[in-house]
Residue frames as a rotation matrix with the C-alpha (Angstrom) as fourth column:
MET 1
-0.545 0.823 0.160 -64.42
0.636 0.282 0.718 3.77
0.546 0.493 -0.677 7.03
SER 2
0.290 0.739 -0.608 -65.76
0.957 -0.220 0.190 5.70
0.007 -0.637 -0.771 9.90
GLU 3
0.040 -0.315 0.948 -65.81
0.357 -0.882 -0.308 9.42
0.933 0.351 0.077 10.08
VAL 4
0.948 0.231 -0.221 -65.99
0.266 -0.187 0.946 9.56
0.177 -0.955 -0.239 13.93
VAL 5
0.136 -0.889 0.437 -63.14
-0.167 -0.456 -0.874 11.63
0.976 0.046 -0.211 15.24
PRO 6
0.140 -0.017 -0.990 -61.72
0.888 0.445 0.118 10.65
0.439 -0.895 0.078 18.66
PRO 7
0.930 0.350 -0.115 -61.90
0.361 -0.804 0.472 13.42
0.073 -0.481 -0.874 21.23
ASP 8
0.333 -0.876 -0.349 -58.21
0.367 -0.221 0.904 13.58
-0.869 -0.429 0.247 21.69
ALA 9
-0.397 -0.491 0.776 -57.80
0.895 -0.020 0.446 14.41
-0.203 0.871 0.447 17.94
VAL 10
0.498 0.550 0.671 -59.99
0.617 -0.768 0.173 17.54
0.610 0.328 -0.722 18.21
ARG 11
-0.264 -0.717 -0.646 -57.78
0.964 -0.200 -0.172 20.35
-0.006 -0.668 0.744 19.30
PHE 12
-0.997 -0.050 -0.051 -59.30
0.042 -0.990 0.138 23.58
-0.057 0.135 0.989 18.09
CYS 13
-0.306 0.949 -0.078 -62.83
0.147 -0.033 -0.989 24.94
-0.941 -0.314 -0.130 18.24
ILE 14
-0.493 0.197 0.847 -64.90
0.861 0.247 0.444 24.66
-0.122 0.949 -0.292 15.01
ARG 15
0.590 0.807 0.032 -66.74
0.807 -0.587 -0.072 27.87
-0.039 0.068 -0.997 15.83
CYS 16
0.992 -0.116 -0.049 -63.97
-0.112 -0.991 0.066 30.27
-0.057 -0.060 -0.997 16.71
GLY 17
0.588 -0.788 -0.180 -60.68
0.003 0.225 -0.974 28.52
0.809 0.573 0.135 16.23
ALA 18
0.232 -0.553 0.800 -59.45
-0.953 -0.293 0.074 28.74
0.194 -0.780 -0.595 20.02
PRO 19
-0.626 -0.509 -0.591 -57.53
-0.324 0.859 -0.396 25.82
0.709 -0.057 -0.703 21.47
LEU 20
0.429 0.884 -0.185 -59.77
-0.307 0.335 0.891 23.46
0.850 -0.325 0.416 23.31
GLU 21
-0.564 -0.505 0.653 -59.38
-0.792 0.108 -0.601 22.43
0.233 -0.856 -0.461 26.98
LYS 22
-0.563 0.364 -0.742 -60.52
0.305 0.926 0.223 19.27
0.768 -0.101 -0.632 28.73
ARG 23
-0.737 0.389 0.553 -63.59
-0.675 -0.476 -0.564 19.98
0.044 -0.789 0.613 31.03
ARG 24
-0.881 0.445 0.160 -66.31
0.363 0.853 -0.374 17.98
-0.303 -0.272 -0.913 32.50
ARG 25
-0.503 0.780 -0.372 -69.41
-0.862 -0.487 0.141 18.29
-0.071 0.392 0.917 30.46
ALA 26
0.402 0.816 -0.416 -72.42
-0.841 0.509 0.186 15.87
0.363 0.275 0.890 30.50
GLY 27
0.874 0.063 0.482 -70.73
-0.397 0.666 0.632 13.55
-0.281 -0.743 0.607 32.99
LYS 28
0.605 -0.720 0.341 -67.41
0.759 0.650 0.026 13.14
-0.241 0.243 0.940 31.07
MET 29
-0.026 -0.743 -0.669 -64.25
0.094 -0.668 0.738 14.88
-0.995 -0.044 0.088 30.28
ARG 30
0.529 0.318 0.787 -64.61
0.806 0.103 -0.583 16.43
-0.266 0.942 -0.202 26.82
PRO 31
-0.718 -0.671 0.187 -62.82
0.696 -0.681 0.228 19.04
-0.026 0.294 0.955 24.71
VAL 32
0.493 0.849 -0.192 -64.46
0.851 -0.516 -0.097 22.42
-0.182 -0.115 -0.977 25.33
CYS 33
-0.162 -0.469 0.868 -63.72
0.611 -0.739 -0.285 25.83
0.775 0.484 0.407 24.05
PRO 34
-0.357 -0.090 -0.930 -62.87
0.904 -0.285 -0.320 28.25
-0.236 -0.954 0.184 26.82
VAL 35
-0.987 -0.078 -0.138 -63.86
0.035 -0.956 0.291 31.10
-0.155 0.282 0.947 24.59
CYS 36
-0.512 0.850 -0.124 -67.28
-0.728 -0.352 0.589 30.40
0.457 0.392 0.799 23.20
GLY 37
-0.246 0.434 0.867 -68.24
-0.792 0.425 -0.438 27.28
-0.558 -0.794 0.239 25.27
TRP 38
0.413 0.398 -0.819 -68.62
-0.836 0.523 -0.167 24.96
0.362 0.754 0.549 22.21
THR 39
0.010 -0.342 0.940 -68.27
-0.677 0.689 0.258 21.22
-0.736 -0.639 -0.224 23.32
TYR 40
-0.394 -0.297 -0.870 -67.10
-0.851 0.476 0.223 18.34
0.347 0.828 -0.440 21.25
PHE 41
0.262 0.490 0.832 -69.29
-0.649 0.727 -0.224 15.24
-0.714 -0.481 0.508 21.57
SER 42
-0.782 -0.580 -0.229 -67.86
-0.591 0.571 0.570 12.04
-0.200 0.581 -0.789 19.96
ASP 43
0.117 0.993 0.021 -71.19
-0.854 0.111 -0.508 10.97
-0.507 0.041 0.861 18.45
PRO 44
-0.270 -0.202 0.942 -71.57
0.223 0.938 0.265 7.40
-0.937 0.281 -0.208 16.99
LYS 45
-0.719 0.128 -0.683 -72.03
-0.694 -0.188 0.695 6.88
-0.040 0.974 0.224 13.30
VAL 46
0.131 0.841 0.524 -75.19
-0.474 0.517 -0.712 5.19
-0.871 -0.155 0.467 12.17
ALA 47
-0.880 -0.410 -0.238 -74.82
-0.441 0.522 0.730 2.28
-0.175 0.747 -0.641 9.83
VAL 48
0.303 0.940 0.159 -77.66
-0.798 0.341 -0.497 0.29
-0.521 0.024 0.853 8.08
ALA 49
-0.896 -0.421 0.142 -77.59
-0.313 0.824 0.472 -3.31
-0.316 0.379 -0.870 6.79
ALA 50
0.071 0.849 -0.524 -79.94
-0.990 0.122 0.063 -5.08
0.118 0.514 0.849 4.47
VAL 51
-0.695 -0.245 0.676 -80.70
-0.366 0.930 -0.039 -8.65
-0.619 -0.274 -0.736 5.50
VAL 52
-0.073 0.609 -0.790 -82.13
-0.997 -0.062 0.044 -10.22
-0.022 0.791 0.612 2.29
PHE 53
-0.482 -0.084 0.872 -83.52
-0.174 0.985 -0.001 -13.72
-0.859 -0.152 -0.489 2.25
SER 54
-0.070 0.432 -0.899 -84.57
-0.996 0.021 0.088 -15.58
0.057 0.901 0.429 -0.88
GLU 55
0.909 0.384 0.160 -85.19
-0.397 0.916 0.055 -19.20
-0.126 -0.114 0.986 -1.74
ASN 56
0.556 -0.779 -0.288 -81.49
0.156 0.439 -0.885 -19.41
0.816 0.447 0.366 -2.29
GLY 57
-0.004 -0.518 -0.855 -80.63
0.969 0.208 -0.131 -18.41
0.246 -0.830 0.501 1.20
VAL 58
0.736 0.127 -0.665 -79.41
0.426 -0.850 0.309 -15.05
-0.526 -0.511 -0.680 2.69
LEU 59
0.739 -0.430 0.518 -77.51
0.350 -0.413 -0.841 -12.47
0.576 0.803 -0.155 0.74
LEU 60
0.683 -0.600 -0.417 -73.94
0.338 -0.247 0.908 -11.74
-0.648 -0.761 0.034 1.80
VAL 61
0.902 -0.419 0.106 -71.02
-0.128 -0.493 -0.861 -9.71
0.413 0.762 -0.498 0.43
ARG 62
0.369 -0.874 -0.316 -67.37
0.928 0.365 0.073 -10.38
0.051 -0.320 0.946 0.68
ARG 63
0.824 -0.137 -0.550 -65.60
0.058 -0.945 0.323 -7.15
-0.564 -0.298 -0.770 2.08
ALA 64
0.636 -0.657 0.405 -62.96
0.618 0.120 -0.777 -5.87
0.462 0.744 0.482 -0.41
ASN 65
-0.015 -0.597 0.802 -61.57
-0.182 -0.787 -0.589 -3.29
0.983 -0.155 -0.097 2.06
PRO 66
-0.728 -0.258 -0.635 -60.63
0.575 0.275 -0.770 -3.10
0.374 -0.926 -0.051 5.78
PRO 67
-0.368 -0.383 0.847 -61.78
-0.844 0.520 -0.132 -3.70
-0.389 -0.764 -0.515 8.48
ARG 68
-0.064 0.342 0.938 -62.19
-0.214 0.913 -0.348 -7.45
-0.975 -0.223 0.015 8.00
GLN 69
0.013 0.052 -0.999 -61.29
-0.981 -0.194 -0.023 -7.55
-0.195 0.980 0.049 4.42
GLY 70
-0.692 -0.149 -0.706 -62.10
-0.491 0.814 0.309 -10.87
0.529 0.561 -0.637 2.66
LEU 71
-0.902 0.431 -0.014 -64.78
0.331 0.671 -0.663 -11.87
-0.276 -0.603 -0.748 5.16
TRP 72
-0.615 0.719 0.323 -68.51
0.470 0.006 0.883 -11.87
0.633 0.695 -0.341 4.55
ALA 73
-0.816 0.404 -0.413 -71.25
0.158 -0.532 -0.832 -9.48
-0.555 -0.745 0.370 5.85
PHE 74
0.275 0.947 0.164 -74.68
0.767 -0.113 -0.631 -8.16
-0.579 0.299 -0.758 5.02
PRO 75
-0.161 -0.223 0.961 -74.80
0.797 -0.603 -0.007 -5.40
0.582 0.766 0.275 2.49
ALA 76
0.632 0.347 -0.693 -74.35
0.757 -0.464 0.459 -2.26
-0.162 -0.815 -0.556 4.65
GLY 77
-0.318 -0.742 0.591 -72.96
0.742 -0.582 -0.332 1.15
0.590 0.333 0.736 4.94
PHE 78
-0.759 -0.023 -0.651 -73.25
0.547 -0.565 -0.618 4.43
-0.354 -0.825 0.442 6.70
LEU 79
0.331 0.940 0.087 -76.42
0.928 -0.308 -0.209 6.58
-0.169 0.150 -0.974 6.76
ASP 80
-0.581 -0.443 0.683 -76.02
0.600 -0.800 -0.008 10.05
0.549 0.405 0.731 5.05
ALA 81
-0.843 0.335 -0.421 -77.23
0.102 -0.669 -0.736 13.07
-0.528 -0.664 0.530 7.00
GLY 82
-0.427 0.764 -0.484 -80.87
-0.752 -0.597 -0.280 13.62
-0.503 0.244 0.829 6.29
GLU 83
-0.602 0.170 -0.780 -81.30
-0.537 0.637 0.553 10.19
0.591 0.752 -0.293 4.69
ASP 84
0.539 0.767 0.349 -84.22
-0.833 0.421 0.359 7.80
0.128 -0.485 0.865 5.74
PRO 85
-0.203 -0.676 0.708 -82.64
-0.747 0.575 0.335 4.71
-0.633 -0.461 -0.621 7.24
ARG 86
0.286 0.465 0.838 -84.81
0.101 0.855 -0.509 2.37
-0.953 0.230 0.197 5.30
ARG 87
0.983 0.020 -0.183 -83.95
-0.168 -0.318 -0.933 4.05
-0.076 0.948 -0.309 2.01
ALA 88
0.210 -0.976 0.058 -80.24
-0.976 -0.206 0.069 4.08
-0.056 -0.071 -0.996 3.00
ALA 89
-0.144 -0.226 0.963 -80.37
-0.342 0.925 0.165 0.16
-0.929 -0.306 -0.211 3.45
GLU 90
0.721 0.468 0.511 -82.00
0.350 0.391 -0.851 -0.19
-0.598 0.792 0.118 0.04
ARG 91
0.836 -0.475 -0.273 -79.34
-0.527 -0.561 -0.638 2.10
0.150 0.678 -0.720 -1.57
GLU 92
-0.009 -0.924 0.383 -76.40
-0.896 0.178 0.407 0.32
-0.444 -0.339 -0.830 0.11
CYS 93
0.013 0.001 1.000 -77.62
0.059 0.998 -0.002 -3.09
-0.998 0.059 0.013 -1.11
GLU 94
0.920 0.286 0.268 -78.00
0.264 0.054 -0.963 -1.87
-0.290 0.957 -0.026 -4.60
GLU 95
0.649 -0.753 -0.110 -74.58
-0.756 -0.622 -0.202 -0.16
0.084 0.214 -0.973 -4.62
GLU 96
-0.172 -0.828 0.534 -72.96
-0.861 0.390 0.327 -3.26
-0.479 -0.404 -0.780 -3.41
THR 97
-0.514 0.016 0.857 -74.78
0.053 0.998 0.014 -6.05
-0.856 0.053 -0.514 -5.06
GLY 98
-0.969 0.182 -0.167 -76.70
-0.196 -0.154 0.969 -4.66
0.150 0.971 0.184 -8.16
LEU 99
-0.490 0.847 -0.205 -80.06
0.802 0.530 0.275 -5.82
0.342 -0.030 -0.939 -6.51
ARG 100
-0.503 0.537 0.678 -82.99
-0.561 -0.799 0.216 -3.43
0.657 -0.272 0.703 -5.87
VAL 101
-0.694 0.272 -0.666 -84.65
0.624 0.688 -0.370 -4.23
0.358 -0.673 -0.647 -2.59
ARG 102
0.047 0.706 0.707 -87.64
-0.285 -0.669 0.686 -3.03
0.957 -0.234 0.170 -0.60
VAL 103
-0.936 -0.334 0.112 -87.21
-0.195 0.227 -0.954 -2.93
0.293 -0.915 -0.278 3.17
SER 104
-0.066 0.955 -0.290 -90.08
0.044 0.293 0.955 -4.61
0.997 0.050 -0.061 4.98
ALA 105
0.903 0.364 -0.230 -89.06
0.221 0.068 0.973 -4.62
0.369 -0.929 -0.019 8.64
LEU 106
0.123 -0.862 0.492 -86.55
-0.834 -0.358 -0.420 -3.49
0.538 -0.358 -0.763 11.22
LEU 107
0.501 0.048 -0.864 -84.95
0.047 0.995 0.083 -6.62
0.864 -0.082 0.496 12.54
ASP 108
0.479 -0.398 -0.782 -82.55
0.878 0.196 0.437 -5.41
-0.021 -0.896 0.443 15.19
VAL 109
0.761 -0.369 0.533 -80.51
-0.244 -0.925 -0.292 -2.47
0.601 0.092 -0.794 16.39
GLN 110
0.635 -0.584 -0.507 -77.06
0.763 0.576 0.292 -3.20
0.121 -0.572 0.811 17.75
GLY 111
0.865 -0.498 0.060 -74.48
-0.499 -0.844 0.196 -0.74
-0.047 -0.199 -0.979 19.30
LYS 112
0.513 -0.835 -0.197 -70.78
0.623 0.520 -0.583 -1.32
0.590 0.176 0.788 18.56
PRO 113
0.663 -0.255 -0.704 -68.53
0.546 -0.478 0.688 -0.10
-0.512 -0.840 -0.178 21.31
VAL 114
0.828 -0.485 -0.283 -66.01
-0.542 -0.821 -0.180 2.65
-0.145 0.302 -0.942 20.90
GLU 115
0.579 -0.704 0.410 -62.86
0.701 0.687 0.190 1.35
-0.416 0.178 0.892 19.04
LYS 116
-0.480 -0.864 -0.150 -60.07
0.619 -0.455 0.640 2.95
-0.621 0.214 0.754 17.09
MET 117
-0.833 0.163 0.529 -62.52
0.412 -0.455 0.789 4.21
0.370 0.875 0.312 14.34
GLY 118
-0.730 0.599 0.327 -65.17
-0.654 -0.752 -0.082 5.30
0.197 -0.274 0.941 16.83
ALA 119
-0.568 0.698 0.435 -68.65
0.049 0.556 -0.829 3.86
-0.821 -0.450 -0.350 17.94
HIS 120
-0.820 0.482 -0.310 -71.32
-0.376 -0.044 0.926 2.78
0.433 0.875 0.218 15.57
ILE 121
-0.274 0.868 0.413 -75.05
-0.412 0.282 -0.867 2.05
-0.869 -0.408 0.280 15.78
VAL 122
-0.956 -0.126 -0.266 -76.23
-0.293 0.317 0.902 -0.42
-0.030 0.940 -0.340 13.27
LEU 123
-0.079 0.991 0.113 -79.73
-0.711 0.023 -0.703 -0.78
-0.699 -0.136 0.702 12.11
TYR 124
-0.938 -0.220 0.268 -80.59
-0.031 0.823 0.568 -4.28
-0.345 0.524 -0.779 10.55
PHE 125
-0.079 0.903 -0.421 -83.48
-0.843 -0.286 -0.455 -4.20
-0.532 0.320 0.784 8.04
ARG 126
-0.279 0.174 0.944 -85.16
0.426 0.904 -0.041 -7.19
-0.861 0.391 -0.327 6.52
ALA 127
-0.132 0.198 -0.971 -85.54
-0.756 -0.654 -0.031 -6.64
-0.641 0.730 0.236 2.69
GLU 128
0.346 0.376 0.860 -86.89
0.295 0.826 -0.480 -8.43
-0.891 0.420 0.175 -0.33
VAL 129
-0.771 -0.624 0.125 -85.39
0.277 -0.152 0.949 -8.41
-0.573 0.766 0.290 -3.82
THR 130
0.367 0.888 -0.275 -87.60
0.010 -0.299 -0.954 -6.41
-0.930 0.348 -0.119 -6.32
GLY 131
0.997 -0.065 -0.038 -85.22
-0.041 -0.052 -0.998 -6.31
0.063 0.997 -0.054 -9.33
GLY 132
0.426 -0.897 -0.116 -81.67
-0.883 -0.440 0.164 -6.01
-0.198 0.033 -0.980 -10.60
ILE 133
0.736 -0.297 -0.609 -78.94
-0.096 0.844 -0.528 -8.42
0.671 0.447 0.592 -11.39
LEU 134
0.933 -0.358 0.043 -76.60
0.036 0.211 0.977 -9.94
-0.359 -0.910 0.210 -8.69
GLN 135
0.517 -0.821 0.241 -73.16
0.512 0.072 -0.856 -8.67
0.685 0.566 0.458 -9.12
ALA 136
0.250 -0.467 -0.848 -70.31
0.885 -0.245 0.396 -7.48
-0.393 -0.850 0.352 -6.79
ARG 137
0.307 -0.105 0.946 -69.95
0.496 -0.831 -0.253 -3.67
0.813 0.547 -0.203 -6.96
ASP 138
0.769 0.027 0.639 -68.64
-0.317 -0.851 0.418 -0.71
0.555 -0.524 -0.646 -5.04
ASP 139
-0.071 -0.817 0.572 -66.52
-0.968 -0.082 -0.236 -1.92
0.240 -0.571 -0.785 -2.04
VAL 140
0.438 0.213 0.873 -67.24
-0.452 0.892 0.009 -5.62
-0.777 -0.399 0.487 -2.23
SER 141
-0.573 -0.737 -0.358 -65.40
-0.745 0.287 0.602 -8.38
-0.341 0.612 -0.714 -4.10
GLU 142
-0.872 0.402 -0.280 -68.14
0.184 0.798 0.574 -10.90
0.455 0.449 -0.770 -4.24
ALA 143
-0.481 0.803 0.352 -71.89
-0.840 -0.307 -0.447 -11.08
-0.251 -0.510 0.822 -3.65
ALA 144
-0.678 0.193 -0.709 -73.87
-0.215 0.871 0.443 -14.38
0.703 0.453 -0.549 -3.23
PHE 145
0.355 0.838 0.414 -76.68
-0.829 0.077 0.554 -16.14
0.432 -0.540 0.722 -1.44
PHE 146
-0.764 -0.606 -0.224 -75.85
-0.388 0.708 -0.591 -18.81
0.516 -0.364 -0.775 1.18
PRO 147
0.297 0.786 -0.542 -78.04
0.237 0.489 0.839 -21.31
0.925 -0.378 -0.042 2.91
PRO 148
0.500 -0.100 0.860 -78.18
-0.670 -0.674 0.311 -20.15
0.549 -0.732 -0.404 6.58
GLU 149
0.925 -0.188 0.331 -76.80
-0.078 0.757 0.648 -23.55
-0.373 -0.626 0.685 7.74
ALA 150
0.422 -0.803 0.421 -73.70
0.897 0.439 -0.061 -23.12
-0.136 0.403 0.905 5.42
LEU 151
1.000 0.002 -0.008 -72.41
0.001 -0.983 -0.184 -19.61
-0.008 0.184 -0.983 5.97
PRO 152
0.346 -0.931 0.117 -68.97
0.501 0.078 -0.862 -18.48
0.793 0.357 0.494 5.02
PRO 153
-0.347 -0.446 -0.825 -66.64
0.937 -0.210 -0.281 -16.90
-0.048 -0.870 0.490 7.70
LEU 154
0.603 0.688 0.404 -68.47
0.688 -0.705 0.172 -13.71
0.403 0.174 -0.898 8.75
ALA 155
-0.215 -0.740 0.637 -66.79
0.377 -0.665 -0.645 -10.36
0.901 0.102 0.422 9.34
PHE 156
-0.543 0.211 0.813 -68.92
-0.724 -0.609 -0.326 -9.33
0.426 -0.765 0.483 12.39
GLU 157
-0.995 0.098 -0.023 -70.71
0.088 0.735 -0.673 -11.24
-0.049 -0.671 -0.740 15.12
ALA 158
-0.439 0.896 -0.069 -74.19
-0.486 -0.302 -0.820 -9.68
-0.756 -0.327 0.568 14.73
PRO 159
-0.220 0.503 -0.836 -75.09
-0.939 0.122 0.321 -11.28
0.263 0.856 0.446 11.37
GLY 160
-0.761 -0.193 -0.619 -74.61
-0.048 0.969 -0.244 -14.73
0.647 -0.156 -0.747 12.91
LYS 161
-0.899 0.405 -0.168 -76.83
0.200 0.038 -0.979 -13.86
-0.390 -0.914 -0.115 15.86
ILE 162
-0.315 0.832 -0.457 -79.51
-0.753 -0.512 -0.414 -12.32
-0.578 0.214 0.788 13.75
LEU 163
-0.277 0.186 -0.943 -79.65
-0.773 0.539 0.334 -15.26
0.570 0.821 -0.005 11.32
ALA 164
-0.908 -0.102 -0.406 -79.69
0.158 0.814 -0.558 -17.71
0.387 -0.571 -0.724 14.32
TRP 165
-0.756 0.648 -0.093 -82.65
-0.178 -0.339 -0.924 -15.82
-0.630 -0.682 0.372 15.81
ASN 166
-0.183 0.672 -0.718 -84.50
-0.968 -0.250 0.012 -15.80
-0.171 0.697 0.696 12.54
LEU 167
-0.459 -0.029 -0.888 -83.96
-0.432 0.881 0.195 -19.57
0.776 0.473 -0.416 12.15
GLU 168
-0.973 0.077 -0.219 -85.13
0.230 0.453 -0.862 -20.31
0.033 -0.888 -0.458 15.65
ASN 169
-0.484 0.798 -0.358 -88.22
-0.070 -0.443 -0.894 -18.21
-0.872 -0.408 0.270 15.24
ALA 170
-0.241 0.316 0.917 -88.93
0.839 0.543 0.034 -19.45
-0.487 0.778 -0.397 11.60
ASN 171
0.414 0.337 -0.846 -88.73
0.035 -0.934 -0.355 -15.99
-0.910 0.118 -0.398 10.25
LEU 172
-0.658 -0.753 -0.031 -86.85
-0.016 -0.027 1.000 -17.01
-0.753 0.658 0.006 7.15
């Protein structure tokens, strides 16, 4: 799912093609080109999630693919280069659920540590339904609204924390 390449997988310079060497740059050992000086930084991927509330509860999707296939999450996906994060959350929600939404607020920003697929930063946006028909699409097997007190098994820890905070602060 992630496009982040671990530093050890980068062996040649993308500018001149020379083999890379490990050197200390910006406080860490990183792949560096001894010919042109290009440095590989393993930057995190930015993902966006739409947190959609309605009178029926909160919108969740069942993941059809790994990681955490079969578990539930907010409609989400990676931000494309040059894309506005709010529009990306709206796009991902429509791609996965068939619902058109309008983002109204940034709820949270969470960092996911480096793991096998790289690091991620996830922007969670509150959104309201503006149209469309609820249906599982794209890379989800189901899409449904759930009461916050009766959530199915969640794929990630953050959605539960965000929903708990919203319940405690009467933001639903």
